C-alpha positions as CSV (number, residue, x, y, z in Angstrom):
1,E,-28.3,-149.0,58.3
2,H,-24.6,-148.5,57.9
3,G,-23.1,-152.0,58.0
4,N,-20.5,-151.1,60.6
5,M,-20.1,-149.7,64.1
6,R,-17.7,-146.8,63.1
7,V,-19.9,-144.3,64.8
8,S,-18.5,-140.7,64.8
9,L,-18.1,-139.3,68.3
10,R,-20.7,-136.5,67.9
11,Y,-23.3,-138.7,66.2
12,K,-26.8,-138.6,67.6
13,T,-29.8,-140.7,66.7
14,P,-33.0,-139.1,65.4
15,G,-34.4,-139.6,68.9
16,G,-31.5,-137.6,70.4
17,L,-29.4,-140.4,71.8
18,S,-25.7,-139.5,71.8
19,L,-24.7,-142.8,70.2
20,G,-21.2,-141.8,69.4
21,D,-20.4,-140.8,72.9
22,W,-22.1,-144.0,74.2
23,V,-20.0,-146.2,72.0
24,Q,-16.8,-144.4,73.1
25,T,-17.9,-145.0,76.7
26,Q,-18.2,-148.8,76.0
27,R,-14.6,-148.8,74.8
28,R,-13.5,-147.0,78.0
29,L,-15.5,-149.4,80.2
30,R,-13.9,-152.4,78.6
31,R,-10.4,-151.0,79.2
32,G,-11.2,-150.2,82.8
33,K,-10.8,-146.5,82.2
34,C,-14.2,-145.6,83.6
35,Q,-15.0,-145.6,87.3
36,S,-18.7,-145.8,86.6
37,G,-18.8,-149.5,85.9
38,V,-17.6,-152.4,83.9
39,L,-18.8,-154.4,80.9
40,T,-20.0,-157.9,81.4
41,Q,-18.9,-160.7,79.0
42,Q,-22.5,-160.9,77.9
43,Q,-22.5,-157.2,77.0
44,I,-19.2,-157.6,75.2
45,D,-20.5,-160.5,73.2
46,K,-23.6,-158.7,72.2
47,L,-21.6,-155.7,71.0
48,D,-19.2,-158.0,69.1
49,S,-22.3,-159.6,67.4
50,I,-23.1,-156.3,65.7
51,G,-19.5,-155.5,64.6
52,M,-18.3,-153.4,67.5
53,V,-15.0,-151.7,66.8
54,W,-13.0,-151.6,70.0
55,E,-10.2,-149.5,68.6
56,T,-10.7,-145.8,68.5
57,R,-10.6,-144.0,65.2
58,T,-7.0,-142.8,66.0
59,E,-6.0,-146.4,66.9
60,T,-7.5,-147.7,63.7
61,A,-5.7,-145.2,61.6
62,W,-2.5,-146.1,63.3
63,S,-2.9,-149.8,62.7
64,R,-3.7,-149.2,59.0
65,G,-0.7,-146.9,58.6
66,L,1.6,-149.3,60.4
67,E,0.6,-152.2,58.2
68,A,1.2,-150.0,55.1
69,A,4.6,-149.0,56.5
70,K,5.5,-152.7,57.0
71,R,4.5,-153.6,53.5
72,Y,6.6,-150.8,52.1
73,H,9.6,-151.7,54.3
74,Q,9.3,-155.3,53.2
75,Q,9.4,-154.3,49.5
76,Y,12.0,-151.5,49.6
77,G,13.9,-152.1,52.8
78,D,13.4,-148.6,54.3
79,L,10.8,-146.0,55.1
80,Q,12.1,-143.3,52.7
81,V,8.6,-142.7,51.3
82,P,7.8,-139.7,49.0
83,L,5.3,-137.3,50.6
84,K,2.7,-137.9,47.9
85,Y,3.1,-141.7,47.8
86,K,0.0,-143.9,48.0
87,D,0.2,-147.7,48.1
88,D,-1.7,-150.2,46.0
89,T,-4.7,-149.9,48.4
90,G,-4.8,-146.2,48.0
91,F,-3.5,-145.5,51.4
92,A,-1.6,-142.2,51.6
93,L,1.5,-143.6,53.3
94,G,3.7,-140.6,52.7
95,N,1.2,-138.2,54.3
96,W,0.7,-140.6,57.2
97,L,4.4,-140.8,57.9
98,N,4.6,-137.0,57.7
99,N,1.8,-136.7,60.3
100,T,3.4,-139.3,62.4
101,R,6.6,-137.3,62.5
102,A,4.6,-134.3,63.7
103,R,3.0,-136.4,66.5
104,Y,6.5,-137.6,67.5
105,R,7.8,-134.0,67.8
106,S,4.8,-133.1,70.0
107,G,5.3,-136.2,72.2
108,G,2.1,-137.9,70.9
109,L,3.6,-141.3,70.2
110,S,4.1,-144.1,72.7
111,Q,7.5,-145.7,73.2
112,S,6.3,-148.9,71.6
113,Q,5.1,-146.9,68.5
114,V,8.4,-145.1,68.3
115,A,10.3,-148.4,68.6
116,V,8.4,-150.3,66.0
117,L,9.0,-147.5,63.4
118,E,12.6,-147.1,64.2
119,A,13.1,-150.8,63.8
120,M,12.1,-150.2,60.1
121,G,14.5,-147.3,59.7
122,M,12.2,-144.4,60.5
123,V,13.9,-141.0,60.2
124,W,12.2,-138.4,62.3
125,N,13.9,-135.3,61.0
126,V,12.3,-134.2,57.6
127,V,15.6,-132.9,56.2
128,D,17.4,-136.1,57.2
129,S,14.5,-138.1,55.8
130,R,14.9,-136.3,52.4
131,W,18.6,-137.0,52.4
132,E,18.1,-140.6,53.3
133,Y,15.5,-141.0,50.6
134,C,17.8,-139.5,48.0
135,Y,20.7,-141.6,49.2
136,A,18.6,-144.8,49.0
137,E,17.8,-143.9,45.3
138,A,21.5,-143.2,44.6
139,A,22.4,-146.6,46.2
140,R,19.9,-148.4,44.0
141,Y,21.4,-146.7,40.9
142,Y,24.8,-147.8,42.0
143,E,23.7,-151.4,42.5
144,Q,22.2,-151.4,39.0
145,H,25.0,-149.5,37.1
146,G,28.1,-149.9,39.3
147,D,28.7,-146.1,39.5
148,L,27.0,-142.8,40.0
149,G,27.8,-141.5,36.5
150,F,24.4,-140.0,35.7
151,P,23.9,-136.5,34.2
152,K,23.5,-133.4,36.4
153,N,19.8,-133.1,35.5
154,Y,19.1,-136.8,35.9
155,R,15.6,-137.7,37.3
156,T,14.5,-141.1,38.5
157,D,11.4,-142.9,37.2
158,T,9.5,-141.4,40.2
159,G,10.6,-137.9,39.2
160,L,13.2,-137.5,41.9
161,R,15.9,-134.9,40.8
162,L,18.8,-137.2,41.8
163,G,21.3,-135.4,39.6
164,P,20.9,-132.0,41.2
165,W,20.9,-133.7,44.7
166,L,24.2,-135.3,44.0
167,E,25.7,-132.0,42.8
168,N,24.5,-130.4,46.0
169,Q,26.4,-133.1,48.0
170,R,29.5,-132.4,45.9
171,T,29.2,-128.7,46.4
172,S,28.8,-129.2,50.2
173,Y,31.9,-131.4,50.2
174,L,34.0,-128.9,48.4
175,K,32.9,-126.2,50.9
176,G,33.7,-128.5,53.8
177,T,30.1,-128.5,55.1
178,L,29.2,-132.1,54.4
179,P,29.3,-134.3,57.6
180,A,32.0,-137.0,57.7
181,D,29.4,-139.8,58.1
182,K,27.6,-138.7,54.9
183,I,30.9,-138.5,53.0
184,Q,31.8,-142.0,54.1
185,R,28.4,-143.4,53.0
186,L,28.5,-141.7,49.6
187,E,32.0,-142.9,49.0
188,A,30.8,-146.4,49.8
189,I,28.5,-146.3,46.7
190,G,31.1,-144.9,44.4
191,M,30.9,-141.2,44.9
192,L,33.6,-139.2,43.0
193,W,33.9,-135.7,44.4
194,E,35.2,-134.1,41.2
195,G,32.5,-133.1,38.7
196,R,31.7,-135.0,35.5
197,N,33.7,-132.5,33.4
198,D,36.7,-132.7,35.7
199,R,36.6,-136.4,35.7
200,Q,36.4,-136.6,31.9
201,W,39.3,-134.1,31.6
202,R,41.4,-136.2,34.0
203,Q,40.7,-139.4,32.1
204,A,41.6,-137.7,28.8
205,Y,44.7,-136.3,30.3
206,E,45.8,-139.8,31.5
207,A,45.2,-141.0,28.0
208,A,47.3,-138.2,26.6
209,K,50.1,-138.9,29.0
210,K,50.0,-142.6,27.9
211,Y,50.1,-141.5,24.2
212,F,53.1,-139.3,24.9
213,C,55.0,-142.1,26.6
214,T,54.4,-144.3,23.6
215,H,55.0,-141.8,20.8
216,G,57.1,-139.1,22.4
217,N,54.7,-136.3,21.2
218,L,51.1,-135.2,21.3
219,E,50.7,-134.9,17.5
220,V,47.6,-137.0,17.8
221,P,45.5,-137.7,14.6
222,Y,42.2,-135.9,14.8
223,D,40.2,-139.1,14.5
224,Y,42.3,-141.1,17.0
225,L,40.3,-143.1,19.5
226,T,41.9,-144.7,22.5
227,P,41.1,-148.3,23.5
228,E,39.0,-146.9,26.3
229,G,36.8,-145.0,23.7
230,I,38.3,-141.5,24.4
231,R,38.4,-139.3,21.3
232,L,41.9,-138.1,22.2
233,G,42.6,-136.3,18.9
234,Q,39.6,-134.1,19.2
235,W,40.3,-133.5,22.9
236,V,43.9,-132.3,22.1
237,V,42.5,-129.9,19.5
238,R,40.0,-128.5,22.1
239,Q,42.8,-128.0,24.6
240,R,44.8,-126.0,22.0
241,R,41.8,-123.8,21.2
242,M,41.1,-123.2,24.9
243,Y,44.7,-122.3,25.5
244,K,44.7,-119.8,22.6
245,K,41.5,-118.3,23.8
246,S,42.9,-117.8,27.3
247,L,46.0,-116.1,25.8
248,S,43.7,-113.8,23.7
249,G,41.8,-112.9,26.8
250,K,45.0,-112.0,28.7
251,G,46.1,-109.8,25.8
252,K,42.9,-107.8,25.9
253,V,43.2,-107.2,29.6
254,N,46.8,-106.0,29.1
255,R,45.9,-103.6,26.3
256,R,43.3,-102.0,28.6
């Protein structure tokens, strides 16, 4: 009638036979977990002939999830899977990994299950998992572009807000709350702890210093462009404006 032997535990036939419980008992008998008897090879063969599933539902779900995890790891090199991620077969791998973490915290995983996942880089702490996922995306960007010079509001193709995440790392670093191992790993992929504006100002300042050494002044033509592409003339004008504005602000304070 159903084409399989995936009988739910509570299933009863129209005649009242607890078929689900009986099938579960056959599994236990084959594993030697029932003291009431054993299965003969003939009985095993007869059950196999009608598609007997010897794994429990939980074991089947684990096997399917593990295979999906292996495919993801083979493709991406880690298990930093977004929560809503589904693979090409429609398997909700992100949700499966989240549930697996919950089982790990409650002691519901065997040592072999823990080992096989950790061998693929499984991170059990959700917060650490999020960090590792973002770091992996930042590393991919670095491999493609050679730097981490994306805007503060940058999002990846998957919708990950990588720009704000990187700014949070920078803020934590400046506050002295970012762990040393994370600092080292970020610096390994080109992390600059100063912000984009600070970095651009420093680059322009270095260009201005070079101009001064060459010309002896900072009377830079407005349209002057450095060989590096910095609009130095416009930058110098902005510095003058900002300086005058700061003086004006101080004057207002003194008058008060």
